[in-house]
N, C-alpha and C positions, 0 to 999 in steps of 0.2 A: 533404363539407365540413360539412354540418349535424351529422353524428355527431362530427366533430373538435371543433366548437364546444361541443357539449354536455359534452365531457370537460374543457374548460378551466375553471379555477376562476373564480368570479365576482370582481368587483372588491371586494365586501364581504369575501369569504373571504380574498382576498389582503391586504386592509387589516388584517385580524385577524392574519394571519401576520407582516406587517411590524411590527405593534405588539408581537407576541410576540418577534420578533427583537430589538427594542429592549431587552426585558427580559433575555433569555438571553445577549445579547452585552454586557450591562451598559454600555450607552451612556453613561448619566449618570455612572457611576463612572469610566469610561474618559476621558470629557471632562475631568473634574477631574484625573485622573492625568496626562493629557498636558499640561495646563496647568502642573502642578508640575514635570514632567520638562523642559519647555521653559524654565522659569525656572532650573532647575539647569544646563541646557546653556548658557544665556546668561550665567552668572556668569563673571567674568574669570579665576578660577583653576580653571575646570572641567577643563582638560587637564593640570593638575599631576599628577593621578593618572590615567595613561593607561588602566590596566586598568579602573578604575571608570568612566571616561568612555566606553569602548567598550561596557560593559555597559548603561549608561544610554542611550546612543545607540541600541543595538539594541532595548532595551525601548520607547523612544519610537517607533521605526519600526514595531514590532509593534502598538502601540496605535493609531498613526496608520492603519495598514492596516485594523484592525477598524472604525474610525470611517468610513474612506473606503468600505468595503464597505457599511456600513449606509446612508450618505448616497446611495450609488448606487441601492440598492433603493427607498429613500424617494422619490428623484427619478423613478424609473421608474413608481412608483405614481401620482404626480401627473401625469406625462405620459399615463398610461393613462386617468386620470379626465378629463383635458382632451380627449383624443381621443374618449372616450365621449360627452362633451357635444356635440362638434362633429359626431359621426356622425348626430345627429338631422337635420342639414341636408345632409350629404354622406356617402354610403355609403363613400367611400374611406377616411374616418377610422375606420370600423368595422374594416377590415382592419388598419390601423395599431394600433388598440386591442388587437385579438386577438394581434398579434405581440408587443406590449409585455407582454401577459398571459403569453404563453409564456416570454418572456425572464425576467420577474419570478418566475414559478413555478420555473424552473430555478435562478435565483440563490438563491432562498429555500431550495430543496432543499440547495444547497451550504452555505449558512449554518447550516442545521440540522445537517448532517453535521459541520461543523467544530466545532459546540458540543458534540458527543459526545466529542471528543478532549481530555479534561482530564487524562489520565494523564501522568506525568513523562516517559515516553519517546515518547508519541504524536507529537510534532512532529519526531522524529528521522528521518533517512534510514533505509532498510531494507536488510537483507541477506537476499536470497531464495535459498534452497538447494533444488534439485530433484533428487531421487534416485529411481532405478527401484525398483519393488516387484515383486510377483509378475507374471510374464508374459514372462520371458526377453527376447529381442531386441525384442519388441513394447513392453516397458516402457521400453527405451532410446529407442525412437522416440517414445513418449508423453512422455518427459522433454524431448525436442527440441521437440515440439509445445507443451508448456506454457511452455518457455523463450521461444519465439517469441510466444506469447500475452501473456505478461507484459511482454515488451519492447515489443510494439505498444501495449499498454495504457498503459505509461509514456510512450511517444511521443505518444499521443493527448492525454495530460494535460499535455504539455510538461515532463515530468520527464526527468532525465538517467539513462542506464543505463551502468554501468561493469562490464566483464567481469572477474571475479576468478578463476574457475576453470571453464573449459569443457573437458571431457574427452570426446573422441569415443567412441562405442560400438564394439563389436567389428565389427559389419557395418553397422548403420544407427543413426541417432539419436545420443544422448549418454548416456554413462555417469554423468555428473554435470554440473550447471550451477549455478554460484554467481555471482550478480550483485548489485551494489549499486545501488539505485534512490534517486536523490536528488530530493526535491521536498517541497512543503508537506504535512505530515502523512502522509508516505509510509508510515512504519511503522504509524501509527494506522489508516490506510486498509487496508493490505495484511494486517493481522492477520486479515482475513476469509478469507485463502487458506491459513492454517496448518492442515495436516491432510492426509488422504489423498484423492486424486482418482482416480475410477474411470472407465475408458474401455471402451465396448463397441462393437465394429465388426467388419467382415469383415477378417481378417488379410491385409495386403498381402504377407506373406512365405509364406503358405500356398497351395500349388498347388491345393488342394481348396476354397479360398475359404470356409473355415469361420469361424464367429463366434468372436471371441476377447475375453476380459475381461482387462483390464490395469490395473495400479495404479502410481501414483507418489506419493511423499511430498513435500510442500512444507513447508519450515520458514522462518518469517519472524522475523527478529531485528532489534532496533534497532541502529543504529550508535552505540555508547556514546561519549559525549563524554569527553575526557580529564579534565574536571573531576569526573566521576562516579567514585567510588571502586569499584574492582573488585579482588578479592583475587587478584592475579596477580604472582607472583614469577618473574622471568625465569630464575632459577636452576632453576626447576621445569620449564622448557621445553627439550626437545631439538630442535635445529634441523638438518634434513637438506636438502641441495640435490640436485637431479637435473635431467636434461634435460627440457625442456618437450615435451609431445606436442601434436599438432595435426592438422587435416585436410589439411595440405600447403600449399605456396605460399610466398611470400616472408616471410610473417608468423611462420613457425615459428622459434623460437629454436634456434640450434645450439650454445649454451653451456649450462652447468649453472645456469640462472637460476631454475628452478622451486624453490619452497620448501615443505617439509613441517614443520609444527610438531606436536610431541607433548607435551601437558600431562600430565606423569607422574602427579601425584596423582589426576587424574580419568580419564586415558586418552583424553581428547578429542584427535582428530587433525584438523588443518586443513591444506589444501593451497591454494596459489595459484600460477598459472603464466602468467597472461595479461597481466601488466604487462611493461613494456619492459626492466626490469633486475631482478637478484636483490634489490637493496635495496628496490625498489618492491614486489616480490612479498612480501618479508618484512614490510614495513610493513602491507600489505593483509591478510596472513595474521594478524598480531597483532591487527588491528582485528576480524577475524571471531572470533578466539579470545576477545577481551575480551567480545564480544557473547554468545558461547556461555556463558561463565562467569557473566555477568550473568543470563542466562536461567536457568541452573542454580540460582543462588541464589534467584531469584524463585520458581521451582517448589518449592524446598525450603520457602520461607516459606509458600506456598499449601498445601502438603501438611501442614505443621504445624497450620495453621488448620483444614484439613479434618478432621484427626485429632481436634482439640478439639471440632469440631462433629459428629463422628460420620459425616461424609460420605465417600463413596468416588468416585474419579474413574476413568472407563474410558478408558485410553490405548491400547487395542489397535489394531493396525495395520488390522484389517479394518473398523473403523468409519469408513467414508468420509464426507466432508462434502458431496461433490458428485458426481453422475453425469453423464457425457457419453455419450449413446447415439447412434451413427451408423447402427446397423442392429439390428433390422428397421424401426425408425422413427427419427426425428430428434428428440432432446430433451436439453436440459441442465436439470438440476434440482438446486437446493441443498436438502439434506435438513434443514437447520436453519431457514432462513427460509421455505422453500416456494416461493421464486421459481423460475420455470421459463420456458423459451422453446424454440420449435422451430427457431429460426434458429441452428443449430450453427455454420455457417460464420462468421457474424458474431462469435460468442463466441470462436472460435479465432483470429479476426483481431484480438482485443483489445477487443471491445465487452463488457466485464464490469462496467461501472460499476453496472448495475442489481443485479448479484449482490453487489457490494461494499457498496453503500448498503443493500440489502435485509438483508444480514447484520447491519450495525450497527443498523439500525432494530429488528430482531428482538432483538439483544443488549440494547439499551436497554429494550425492552419486558419482557424477561425479568428484568432487574434491578429494574424498578419493580413487577413483579407480586407 
């Protein structure tokens, strides 16, 4: 217990973080902005322009959420200070104070993380595609493990998961998994997972129980809003339909409802088969295609800037971002942030928040260095 208390931040340290949060969450500016937005909403002719009214209302809700979050942490700090004063006469208040310190520290972590997501697409939902790399059947099993890990992570965060394309492997696992994860800053957060993930373990399919190294690639794309312009001409897209595949059971479609889109100029191919109808699969597939084209244009812009700077980017498949070792020891280590843990089972059960936050903390530090 004593060791745990030592690790807790002091009230003075927490007060400094709350003061910093007031600055980087721009509380003064947002208070003034909300006042102006509320005045606009209260005007008699506000709903004459419904499109503008919806945008203003959405913006007001976002600003109100920022202010509510800050008010909550400020209130917790005052409660913790009160409990600290009362603990001099009653030790029970010391436990309450420490619990409030824990809660406050966790909430401030969340506020700090949110402040890092200032990019245009960061608030968007995310499309997560997982594909097998080197490792044969083992790689397909690894895809299934990662799919379950991200689904459980999203569940823990209260995010919604939609299946877009889940293709069973030849014998075990999945040959491909494409899911849409919907939640606050889902794309911004999950950018940490973009790259190659390496698994080392005893092969479950090898009778000699030899150690196997397996790879899977994870691609994270934003769900591109219709208001954002993407160079997509429907005449450049070939649409093919086919019968959905699946693991069996009542949920397998018996009609040609699966959709494959081929973007002829770029050669990008997108499939979707897990919606209830061909129309829904087509809509979902176009959403993924828009995201891929947006990402392609973004990468082109970055490459042009890098060329001007004389920089070179290494995009080789073998440069994994994270290792998951199950044998001869147990360790998960992110090769960028240095975050590591021996609790592999917890990580594969969706406890990856430490790695997600650790990556973004590292990213921000790299940018400021």
